[in-house]
Biopython code that builds the backbone (N, CA, C, O; Angstrom):
import numpy as np
from Bio.PDB.StructureBuilder import StructureBuilder

atoms = [
    (1, "UNK", "N", (0.926, -1.190, -0.505)),
    (1, "UNK", "CA", (-0.013, -0.004, -0.078)),
    (1, "UNK", "C", (0.813, 1.303, -0.133)),
    (1, "UNK", "O", (1.761, 1.560, 0.610)),
    (2, "UNK", "N", (0.485, 1.835, -0.794)),
    (2, "UNK", "CA", (1.136, 3.178, -1.043)),
    (2, "UNK", "C", (1.206, 4.438, 0.354)),
    (2, "UNK", "O", (0.518, 4.250, 1.357)),
    (3, "UNK", "N", (1.670, 5.071, 0.290)),
    (3, "UNK", "CA", (1.584, 6.163, 1.419)),
    (3, "UNK", "C", (-0.447, 7.195, 1.181)),
    (3, "UNK", "O", (-0.833, 7.593, 0.082)),
    (4, "UNK", "N", (-0.920, 7.282, 1.926)),
    (4, "UNK", "CA", (-2.003, 8.020, 1.916)),
    (4, "UNK", "C", (-1.712, 9.489, 1.856)),
    (4, "UNK", "O", (-2.695, 10.225, 1.774)),
    (5, "UNK", "N", (-1.096, 9.771, 1.870)),
    (5, "UNK", "CA", (-0.356, 11.556, 2.138)),
    (5, "UNK", "C", (0.158, 11.482, 0.195)),
    (5, "UNK", "O", (-0.503, 11.555, -0.841)),
    (6, "UNK", "N", (1.626, 11.309, 0.488)),
    (6, "UNK", "CA", (2.523, 11.547, -0.536)),
    (6, "UNK", "C", (2.154, 10.727, -1.737)),
    (6, "UNK", "O", (2.272, 11.354, -2.790)),
    (7, "UNK", "N", (1.763, 9.566, -1.847)),
    (7, "UNK", "CA", (1.126, 8.441, -2.911)),
    (7, "UNK", "C", (2.776, 7.818, -3.375)),
    (7, "UNK", "O", (2.648, 6.771, -4.010)),
    (8, "UNK", "N", (4.264, 8.236, -3.192)),
    (8, "UNK", "CA", (4.813, 8.018, -3.711)),
    (8, "UNK", "C", (6.015, 7.075, -3.373)),
    (8, "UNK", "O", (6.743, 6.471, -4.160)),
    (9, "UNK", "N", (6.048, 7.107, -1.688)),
    (9, "UNK", "CA", (6.631, 5.434, -0.929)),
    (9, "UNK", "C", (5.523, 3.934, -0.290)),
    (9, "UNK", "O", (4.368, 3.677, 0.050)),
    (10, "UNK", "N", (6.185, 3.625, -0.372)),
    (10, "UNK", "CA", (5.115, 2.310, 0.526)),
    (10, "UNK", "C", (5.021, 2.973, 2.282)),
    (10, "UNK", "O", (5.851, 3.434, 3.066)),
    (11, "UNK", "N", (3.468, 2.697, 2.325)),
    (11, "UNK", "CA", (3.566, 2.910, 4.015)),
    (11, "UNK", "C", (4.329, 2.133, 4.665)),
    (11, "UNK", "O", (4.363, 1.008, 4.167)),
    (12, "UNK", "N", (5.130, 2.302, 5.821)),
    (12, "UNK", "CA", (5.819, 1.517, 6.412)),
    (12, "UNK", "C", (5.010, 1.825, 8.396)),
    (12, "UNK", "O", (5.185, 0.916, 9.207)),
    (13, "UNK", "N", (4.376, 2.875, 8.762)),
    (13, "UNK", "CA", (4.376, 3.200, 9.698)),
    (13, "UNK", "C", (2.487, 3.248, 9.473)),
    (13, "UNK", "O", (1.723, 3.091, 8.521)),
    (14, "UNK", "N", (2.351, 3.547, 10.901)),
    (14, "UNK", "CA", (0.248, 3.232, 11.349)),
    (14, "UNK", "C", (-0.375, 4.146, 10.502)),
    (14, "UNK", "O", (0.426, 5.056, 10.287)),
    (15, "UNK", "N", (-1.043, 4.263, 10.134)),
    (15, "UNK", "CA", (-2.413, 5.692, 9.421)),
    (15, "UNK", "C", (-1.930, 5.114, 7.937)),
    (15, "UNK", "O", (-2.627, 5.633, 7.064)),
    (16, "UNK", "N", (-1.186, 4.419, 7.525)),
    (16, "UNK", "CA", (-0.951, 4.027, 6.360)),
    (16, "UNK", "C", (0.071, 5.042, 5.496)),
    (16, "UNK", "O", (0.075, 5.422, 4.326)),
    (17, "UNK", "N", (0.796, 5.251, 6.470)),
    (17, "UNK", "CA", (1.741, 6.886, 6.049)),
    (17, "UNK", "C", (2.749, 6.222, 6.137)),
    (17, "UNK", "O", (2.978, 5.223, 6.819)),
    (18, "UNK", "N", (3.528, 6.913, 5.266)),
    (18, "UNK", "CA", (5.171, 6.834, 4.496)),
    (18, "UNK", "C", (6.092, 7.198, 6.417)),
    (18, "UNK", "O", (5.541, 7.645, 7.423)),
    (19, "UNK", "N", (7.489, 6.799, 6.245)),
    (19, "UNK", "CA", (8.255, 7.539, 7.560)),
    (19, "UNK", "C", (8.191, 8.834, 7.142)),
    (19, "UNK", "O", (7.493, 9.472, 7.930)),
    (20, "UNK", "N", (8.585, 9.468, 6.302)),
    (20, "UNK", "CA", (8.426, 11.002, 5.957)),
    (20, "UNK", "C", (7.383, 11.930, 6.102)),
    (20, "UNK", "O", (7.543, 13.147, 6.185)),
    (21, "UNK", "N", (6.128, 11.228, 6.135)),
    (21, "UNK", "CA", (5.038, 11.826, 6.165)),
    (21, "UNK", "C", (4.560, 11.401, 7.637)),
    (21, "UNK", "O", (4.200, 12.334, 8.354)),
    (22, "UNK", "N", (4.519, 10.272, 8.108)),
    (22, "UNK", "CA", (4.083, 10.727, 9.835)),
    (22, "UNK", "C", (4.905, 11.583, 10.446)),
    (22, "UNK", "O", (4.454, 12.256, 11.373)),
    (23, "UNK", "N", (6.034, 11.696, 10.113)),
    (23, "UNK", "CA", (6.953, 12.264, 11.482)),
    (23, "UNK", "C", (7.325, 14.144, 10.596)),
    (23, "UNK", "O", (8.404, 14.706, 10.790)),
    (24, "UNK", "N", (6.050, 14.867, 9.583)),
    (24, "UNK", "CA", (5.644, 15.958, 8.952)),
    (24, "UNK", "C", (4.630, 16.225, 10.053)),
    (24, "UNK", "O", (3.521, 15.778, 10.346)),
    (25, "UNK", "N", (5.608, 17.295, 10.630)),
    (25, "UNK", "CA", (4.174, 17.422, 11.806)),
    (25, "UNK", "C", (3.189, 18.653, 11.060)),
    (25, "UNK", "O", (3.471, 19.593, 10.317)),
    (26, "UNK", "N", (1.741, 18.089, 11.720)),
    (26, "UNK", "CA", (0.442, 18.375, 10.822)),
    (26, "UNK", "C", (0.170, 17.381, 9.910)),
    (26, "UNK", "O", (-1.044, 17.250, 10.068)),
    (27, "UNK", "N", (0.599, 16.345, 8.790)),
    (27, "UNK", "CA", (0.236, 15.690, 8.590)),
    (27, "UNK", "C", (-0.669, 14.613, 9.210)),
    (27, "UNK", "O", (-1.853, 14.452, 8.912)),
    (28, "UNK", "N", (0.079, 13.837, 10.177)),
    (28, "UNK", "CA", (-0.544, 12.696, 11.011)),
    (28, "UNK", "C", (-1.854, 13.139, 11.690)),
    (28, "UNK", "O", (-2.795, 12.346, 11.709)),
    (29, "UNK", "N", (-1.973, 14.403, 12.268)),
    (29, "UNK", "CA", (-3.195, 14.941, 12.005)),
    (29, "UNK", "C", (-4.504, 14.918, 11.647)),
    (29, "UNK", "O", (-5.518, 14.879, 12.344)),
    (30, "UNK", "N", (-4.274, 14.962, 9.846)),
    (30, "UNK", "CA", (-5.101, 14.782, 9.226)),
    (30, "UNK", "C", (-5.343, 13.024, 8.662)),
    (30, "UNK", "O", (-6.019, 12.396, 7.847)),
    (31, "UNK", "N", (-4.553, 12.848, 9.453)),
    (31, "UNK", "CA", (-5.280, 10.910, 8.738)),
    (31, "UNK", "C", (-5.458, 10.102, 10.361)),
    (31, "UNK", "O", (-4.532, 9.662, 11.042)),
    (32, "UNK", "N", (-7.146, 10.075, 10.746)),
    (32, "UNK", "CA", (-6.970, 9.623, 11.108)),
    (32, "UNK", "C", (-6.916, 8.005, 11.635)),
    (32, "UNK", "O", (-7.140, 7.182, 10.747)),
    (33, "UNK", "N", (-6.684, 7.555, 12.783)),
    (33, "UNK", "CA", (-6.010, 5.820, 13.193)),
    (33, "UNK", "C", (-7.111, 5.246, 12.424)),
    (33, "UNK", "O", (-8.305, 5.495, 12.259)),
    (34, "UNK", "N", (-5.925, 4.041, 11.854)),
    (34, "UNK", "CA", (-7.320, 2.926, 11.136)),
    (34, "UNK", "C", (-6.977, 1.705, 12.357)),
    (34, "UNK", "O", (-7.026, 0.493, 12.150)),
    (35, "UNK", "N", (-6.781, 2.070, 13.077)),
    (35, "UNK", "CA", (-6.371, 0.868, 14.272)),
    (35, "UNK", "C", (-7.702, 0.604, 14.867)),
    (35, "UNK", "O", (-8.386, 1.530, 15.301)),
    (36, "UNK", "N", (-8.109, -0.696, 14.901)),
    (36, "UNK", "CA", (-9.625, -0.850, 16.104)),
    (36, "UNK", "C", (-9.037, -0.572, 17.375)),
    (36, "UNK", "O", (-9.801, -0.782, 18.317)),
    (37, "UNK", "N", (-7.836, -0.139, 17.687)),
    (37, "UNK", "CA", (-7.152, 0.163, 18.759)),
    (37, "UNK", "C", (-7.335, 1.668, 19.614)),
    (37, "UNK", "O", (-7.147, 1.913, 20.806)),
    (38, "UNK", "N", (-7.687, 2.371, 18.722)),
    (38, "UNK", "CA", (-7.361, 3.803, 18.792)),
    (38, "UNK", "C", (-9.033, 4.198, 19.127)),
    (38, "UNK", "O", (-9.127, 5.195, 19.843)),
    (39, "UNK", "N", (-10.175, 3.659, 18.777)),
    (39, "UNK", "CA", (-11.214, 3.540, 18.950)),
    (39, "UNK", "C", (-11.304, 3.612, 20.807)),
    (39, "UNK", "O", (-11.203, 2.502, 21.331)),
    (40, "UNK", "N", (-11.432, 4.482, 21.516)),
    (40, "UNK", "CA", (-11.884, 4.437, 22.797)),
    (40, "UNK", "C", (-12.860, 5.722, 22.771)),
    (40, "UNK", "O", (-12.963, 6.569, 21.883)),
    (41, "UNK", "N", (-13.692, 5.604, 24.257)),
    (41, "UNK", "CA", (-14.084, 6.208, 25.003)),
    (41, "UNK", "C", (-15.770, 7.013, 23.981)),
    (41, "UNK", "O", (-16.321, 6.358, 23.096)),
    (42, "UNK", "N", (-16.223, 8.317, 24.359)),
    (42, "UNK", "CA", (-17.577, 8.634, 23.473)),
    (42, "UNK", "C", (-17.189, 8.390, 22.057)),
    (42, "UNK", "O", (-16.031, 8.606, 21.701)),
    (43, "UNK", "N", (-17.895, 8.049, 21.411)),
    (43, "UNK", "CA", (-17.189, 8.185, 19.938)),
    (43, "UNK", "C", (-17.817, 9.385, 19.196)),
    (43, "UNK", "O", (-18.793, 10.018, 19.600)),
    (44, "UNK", "N", (-16.958, 9.672, 17.770)),
    (44, "UNK", "CA", (-16.777, 11.033, 17.752)),
    (44, "UNK", "C", (-17.273, 12.172, 18.537)),
    (44, "UNK", "O", (-18.259, 12.860, 18.275)),
    (45, "UNK", "N", (-16.245, 12.318, 19.805)),
    (45, "UNK", "CA", (-16.939, 13.711, 20.409)),
    (45, "UNK", "C", (-15.741, 14.926, 20.402)),
    (45, "UNK", "O", (-14.623, 15.259, 20.795)),
    (46, "UNK", "N", (-16.562, 15.178, 19.867)),
    (46, "UNK", "CA", (-15.274, 16.838, 19.609)),
    (46, "UNK", "C", (-15.661, 17.848, 21.063)),
    (46, "UNK", "O", (-14.776, 18.478, 21.642)),
    (47, "UNK", "N", (-16.384, 17.857, 21.284)),
    (47, "UNK", "CA", (-17.211, 18.822, 22.535)),
    (47, "UNK", "C", (-16.611, 20.083, 22.233)),
    (47, "UNK", "O", (-16.236, 20.708, 23.225)),
    (48, "UNK", "N", (-16.402, 20.677, 21.001)),
    (48, "UNK", "CA", (-17.607, 22.243, 20.672)),
    (48, "UNK", "C", (-18.452, 22.422, 19.915)),
    (48, "UNK", "O", (-18.770, 23.484, 19.380)),
    (49, "UNK", "N", (-19.065, 21.024, 19.749)),
    (49, "UNK", "CA", (-20.926, 21.671, 18.820)),
    (49, "UNK", "C", (-21.400, 22.214, 19.671)),
    (49, "UNK", "O", (-21.391, 23.433, 19.501)),
    (50, "UNK", "N", (-22.102, 21.698, 21.094)),
    (50, "UNK", "CA", (-22.825, 22.564, 21.732)),
    (50, "UNK", "C", (-22.264, 23.132, 23.071)),
    (50, "UNK", "O", (-21.454, 22.415, 23.660)),
    (51, "UNK", "N", (-22.512, 24.031, 23.484)),
    (51, "UNK", "CA", (-21.703, 24.669, 24.952)),
    (51, "UNK", "C", (-22.929, 24.263, 25.461)),
    (51, "UNK", "O", (-23.974, 23.994, 24.868)),
    (52, "UNK", "N", (-22.512, 24.254, 27.267)),
    (52, "UNK", "CA", (-23.030, 23.935, 28.004)),
    (52, "UNK", "C", (-23.662, 25.160, 28.612)),
    (52, "UNK", "O", (-22.925, 26.074, 28.983)),
    (53, "UNK", "N", (-24.927, 25.247, 28.737)),
    (53, "UNK", "CA", (-25.526, 26.037, 29.143)),
    (53, "UNK", "C", (-25.880, 26.619, 30.871)),
    (53, "UNK", "O", (-26.151, 27.762, 31.239)),
    (54, "UNK", "N", (-25.769, 25.533, 31.568)),
    (54, "UNK", "CA", (-25.922, 25.901, 32.616)),
    (54, "UNK", "C", (-24.487, 24.975, 33.602)),
    (54, "UNK", "O", (-24.071, 23.822, 33.491)),
    (55, "UNK", "N", (-23.945, 26.454, 34.792)),
    (55, "UNK", "CA", (-22.640, 25.902, 34.953)),
    (55, "UNK", "C", (-23.052, 24.778, 36.522)),
    (55, "UNK", "O", (-24.100, 24.903, 37.156)),
    (56, "UNK", "N", (-22.106, 23.898, 36.815)),
    (56, "UNK", "CA", (-22.124, 23.512, 37.744)),
    (56, "UNK", "C", (-21.409, 23.868, 39.099)),
    (56, "UNK", "O", (-20.311, 24.392, 38.914)),
    (57, "UNK", "N", (-21.798, 23.697, 40.527)),
    (57, "UNK", "CA", (-21.684, 24.037, 41.768)),
    (57, "UNK", "C", (-20.566, 23.336, 42.220)),
    (57, "UNK", "O", (-19.891, 23.741, 43.167)),
    (58, "UNK", "N", (-20.196, 21.757, 41.273)),
    (58, "UNK", "CA", (-19.901, 20.874, 42.171)),
    (58, "UNK", "C", (-18.016, 20.862, 42.112)),
    (58, "UNK", "O", (-17.490, 21.046, 41.014)),
    (59, "UNK", "N", (-17.478, 20.724, 42.869)),
    (59, "UNK", "CA", (-15.873, 21.369, 42.735)),
    (59, "UNK", "C", (-15.232, 20.131, 42.136)),
    (59, "UNK", "O", (-15.648, 19.056, 42.569)),
    (60, "UNK", "N", (-14.412, 20.115, 41.331)),
    (60, "UNK", "CA", (-13.416, 19.294, 40.859)),
    (60, "UNK", "C", (-12.531, 18.211, 41.606)),
    (60, "UNK", "O", (-11.771, 18.200, 42.574)),
    (61, "UNK", "N", (-13.150, 17.037, 40.397)),
    (61, "UNK", "CA", (-12.734, 15.950, 41.650)),
    (61, "UNK", "C", (-13.741, 15.142, 42.802)),
    (61, "UNK", "O", (-13.679, 14.148, 43.525)),
    (62, "UNK", "N", (-14.278, 15.758, 42.619)),
    (62, "UNK", "CA", (-15.311, 14.565, 43.499)),
    (62, "UNK", "C", (-16.321, 14.202, 42.549)),
    (62, "UNK", "O", (-16.540, 14.595, 41.403)),
    (63, "UNK", "N", (-17.034, 13.141, 43.478)),
    (63, "UNK", "CA", (-17.700, 12.249, 42.257)),
    (63, "UNK", "C", (-19.260, 12.593, 41.566)),
    (63, "UNK", "O", (-19.862, 11.841, 40.800)),
    (64, "UNK", "N", (-19.695, 13.831, 42.020)),
    (64, "UNK", "CA", (-20.697, 14.302, 41.558)),
    (64, "UNK", "C", (-19.942, 15.676, 39.870)),
    (64, "UNK", "O", (-20.583, 15.781, 38.825)),
    (65, "UNK", "N", (-19.035, 16.200, 40.037)),
    (65, "UNK", "CA", (-18.733, 16.513, 39.293)),
    (65, "UNK", "C", (-17.848, 15.520, 38.124)),
    (65, "UNK", "O", (-17.451, 15.962, 37.046)),
    (66, "UNK", "N", (-17.674, 14.303, 38.532)),
    (66, "UNK", "CA", (-17.418, 13.469, 37.221)),
    (66, "UNK", "C", (-18.420, 13.025, 36.589)),
    (66, "UNK", "O", (-18.301, 12.740, 35.397)),
    (67, "UNK", "N", (-19.763, 12.856, 37.333)),
    (67, "UNK", "CA", (-20.930, 12.483, 36.947)),
    (67, "UNK", "C", (-20.980, 13.371, 35.857)),
    (67, "UNK", "O", (-20.837, 13.015, 34.687)),
    (68, "UNK", "N", (-21.231, 14.817, 36.328)),
    (68, "UNK", "CA", (-21.575, 16.210, 35.394)),
    (68, "UNK", "C", (-20.533, 15.238, 34.135)),
    (68, "UNK", "O", (-20.833, 14.383, 33.302)),
    (69, "UNK", "N", (-19.559, 15.728, 34.433)),
    (69, "UNK", "CA", (-18.670, 15.894, 32.951)),
    (69, "UNK", "C", (-18.867, 14.410, 32.233)),
    (69, "UNK", "O", (-18.477, 14.258, 31.076)),
    (70, "UNK", "N", (-19.318, 13.617, 32.766)),
    (70, "UNK", "CA", (-19.661, 12.116, 31.643)),
    (70, "UNK", "C", (-21.434, 12.330, 31.078)),
    (70, "UNK", "O", (-21.944, 11.942, 30.027)),
    (71, "UNK", "N", (-21.913, 12.914, 31.968)),
    (71, "UNK", "CA", (-23.404, 13.210, 31.009)),
    (71, "UNK", "C", (-23.203, 14.308, 30.298)),
    (71, "UNK", "O", (-24.184, 14.587, 29.609)),
    (72, "UNK", "N", (-22.329, 15.024, 30.201)),
    (72, "UNK", "CA", (-22.042, 16.230, 29.018)),
    (72, "UNK", "C", (-21.560, 15.446, 27.897)),
    (72, "UNK", "O", (-21.974, 15.432, 26.737)),
    (73, "UNK", "N", (-19.954, 14.339, 28.818)),
    (73, "UNK", "CA", (-19.653, 13.679, 27.030)),
    (73, "UNK", "C", (-20.461, 13.155, 26.612)),
    (73, "UNK", "O", (-20.131, 12.875, 25.460)),
    (74, "UNK", "N", (-21.591, 12.730, 26.855)),
    (74, "UNK", "CA", (-22.592, 11.460, 26.687)),
    (74, "UNK", "C", (-23.452, 12.562, 25.619)),
    (74, "UNK", "O", (-23.493, 12.173, 24.452)),
    (75, "UNK", "N", (-24.070, 13.764, 25.886)),
    (75, "UNK", "CA", (-24.617, 14.401, 25.002)),
    (75, "UNK", "C", (-24.254, 14.947, 23.710)),
    (75, "UNK", "O", (-25.093, 15.232, 22.855)),
    (76, "UNK", "N", (-22.669, 15.130, 23.529)),
    (76, "UNK", "CA", (-22.028, 16.062, 22.791)),
    (76, "UNK", "C", (-21.691, 17.092, 23.397)),
    (76, "UNK", "O", (-21.290, 17.713, 22.413)),
    (77, "UNK", "N", (-21.505, 17.882, 24.366)),
    (77, "UNK", "CA", (-21.866, 18.531, 24.758)),
    (77, "UNK", "C", (-20.094, 19.553, 25.351)),
    (77, "UNK", "O", (-19.040, 18.951, 25.556)),
    (78, "UNK", "N", (-20.208, 20.653, 25.455)),
    (78, "UNK", "CA", (-18.633, 21.123, 25.829)),
    (78, "UNK", "C", (-18.249, 20.376, 27.415)),
    (78, "UNK", "O", (-19.089, 20.295, 28.312)),
    (79, "UNK", "N", (-17.076, 19.957, 27.517)),
    (79, "UNK", "CA", (-16.935, 19.522, 28.949)),
    (79, "UNK", "C", (-16.910, 20.341, 30.022)),
    (79, "UNK", "O", (-17.125, 19.859, 31.134)),
    (80, "UNK", "N", (-16.671, 21.568, 29.882)),
    (80, "UNK", "CA", (-16.629, 22.490, 30.609)),
    (80, "UNK", "C", (-16.846, 23.963, 30.642)),
    (80, "UNK", "O", (-16.280, 24.594, 29.749)),
    (81, "UNK", "N", (-17.599, 24.666, 31.551)),
    (81, "UNK", "CA", (-18.239, 25.913, 31.417)),
    (81, "UNK", "C", (-17.257, 26.545, 31.874)),
    (81, "UNK", "O", (-16.406, 26.049, 32.614)),
    (82, "UNK", "N", (-17.288, 28.211, 31.305)),
    (82, "UNK", "CA", (-16.453, 29.229, 32.139)),
    (82, "UNK", "C", (-17.234, 29.732, 34.009)),
    (82, "UNK", "O", (-16.754, 30.250, 35.017)),
    (83, "UNK", "N", (-17.970, 29.451, 33.801)),
    (83, "UNK", "CA", (-18.126, 29.761, 35.467)),
    (83, "UNK", "C", (-18.781, 28.491, 36.106)),
    (83, "UNK", "O", (-19.829, 28.660, 36.728)),
    (84, "UNK", "N", (-18.180, 27.066, 35.992)),
    (84, "UNK", "CA", (-18.332, 25.688, 36.460)),
    (84, "UNK", "C", (-17.543, 25.704, 38.261)),
    (84, "UNK", "O", (-16.417, 25.209, 38.302)),
    (85, "UNK", "N", (-17.778, 25.922, 38.815)),
    (85, "UNK", "CA", (-17.099, 25.920, 40.441)),
    (85, "UNK", "C", (-15.035, 25.331, 39.984)),
    (85, "UNK", "O", (-14.247, 24.615, 39.366)),
    (86, "UNK", "N", (-15.311, 26.461, 40.994)),
    (86, "UNK", "CA", (-13.003, 25.971, 41.150)),
    (86, "UNK", "C", (-13.205, 26.345, 42.749)),
    (86, "UNK", "O", (-14.029, 27.062, 43.319)),
    (87, "UNK", "N", (-11.938, 25.434, 43.295)),
    (87, "UNK", "CA", (-12.088, 25.668, 44.624)),
    (87, "UNK", "C", (-11.558, 27.059, 44.894)),
    (87, "UNK", "O", (-11.614, 27.269, 46.106)),
    (88, "UNK", "N", (-10.963, 28.302, 44.091)),
    (88, "UNK", "CA", (-10.208, 29.050, 43.999)),
    (88, "UNK", "C", (-11.879, 30.398, 44.355)),
    (88, "UNK", "O", (-11.812, 31.434, 45.017)),
    (89, "UNK", "N", (-13.215, 29.800, 43.600)),
    (89, "UNK", "CA", (-14.228, 30.642, 43.452)),
    (89, "UNK", "C", (-15.153, 30.437, 45.042)),
    (89, "UNK", "O", (-15.815, 31.238, 45.702)),
    (90, "UNK", "N", (-14.825, 29.015, 45.234)),
    (90, "UNK", "CA", (-15.660, 28.474, 46.531)),
    (90, "UNK", "C", (-14.609, 29.397, 47.425)),
    (90, "UNK", "O", (-14.897, 30.527, 47.033)),
    (91, "UNK", "N", (-13.971, 29.488, 48.018)),
    (91, "UNK", "CA", (-12.960, 30.240, 48.894)),
    (91, "UNK", "C", (-13.599, 32.008, 49.239)),
    (91, "UNK", "O", (-14.090, 32.664, 50.158)),
    (92, "UNK", "N", (-13.136, 32.164, 47.648)),
    (92, "UNK", "CA", (-13.513, 33.782, 47.720)),
    (92, "UNK", "C", (-15.088, 33.742, 47.916)),
    (92, "UNK", "O", (-15.652, 34.831, 48.032)),
    (93, "UNK", "N", (-15.968, 32.397, 47.969)),
    (93, "UNK", "CA", (-17.370, 32.897, 48.213)),
    (93, "UNK", "C", (-17.379, 32.374, 49.977)),
    (93, "UNK", "O", (-18.383, 32.419, 50.687)),
    (94, "UNK", "N", (-16.606, 32.102, 50.229)),
    (94, "UNK", "CA", (-16.003, 31.547, 52.106)),
    (94, "UNK", "C", (-15.902, 33.751, 52.384)),
    (94, "UNK", "O", (-16.494, 34.765, 52.756)),
    (95, "UNK", "N", (-15.112, 33.380, 52.028)),
    (95, "UNK", "CA", (-14.489, 34.750, 53.026)),
    (95, "UNK", "C", (-15.569, 35.862, 52.523)),
    (95, "UNK", "O", (-15.526, 36.777, 53.346)),
    (96, "UNK", "N", (-16.501, 36.147, 51.524)),
    (96, "UNK", "CA", (-17.528, 36.737, 51.650)),
    (96, "UNK", "C", (-18.322, 37.063, 52.432)),
    (96, "UNK", "O", (-18.634, 38.185, 52.831)),
    (97, "UNK", "N", (-18.958, 35.344, 52.874)),
    (97, "UNK", "CA", (-20.164, 35.228, 53.801)),
    (97, "UNK", "C", (-19.437, 35.619, 55.469)),
    (97, "UNK", "O", (-19.966, 35.901, 56.544)),
    (98, "UNK", "N", (-18.210, 35.491, 55.099)),
    (98, "UNK", "CA", (-17.306, 35.618, 56.615)),
    (98, "UNK", "C", (-16.986, 36.769, 56.978)),
    (98, "UNK", "O", (-16.355, 36.935, 58.023)),
]
sb = StructureBuilder()
sb.init_structure("model")
sb.init_model(0)
sb.init_chain("A")
sb.init_seg("    ")
for serial, (resi, resn, name, xyz) in enumerate(atoms, 1):
    if name == "N":
        sb.init_residue(resn, " ", resi, " ")
    sb.init_atom(name, np.array(xyz, "f"), 0.0, 1.0, " ", f" {name:<3s}", serial, name[0])
structure = sb.get_structure()
């Protein structure tokens, strides 16, 4: 099989590319992996198609936050909202109340 990019040299690297094309910056990204082992996680997810409408108060690393991230990924939403809770914001809220 010839290289999928240059069509000049026999492919000898993954993705059907020759050595030169495989290691040329930017070329590898144009050709998705053909390996069945490369297909992991949520299929065909870019996370850029739809934005999250509601921020969450769940702190990073908590089971609640992980469940929210899983749900957002399942729905094909962006994983992060700019107003999602952070440890810094929670500390600021506590200082404002005190």
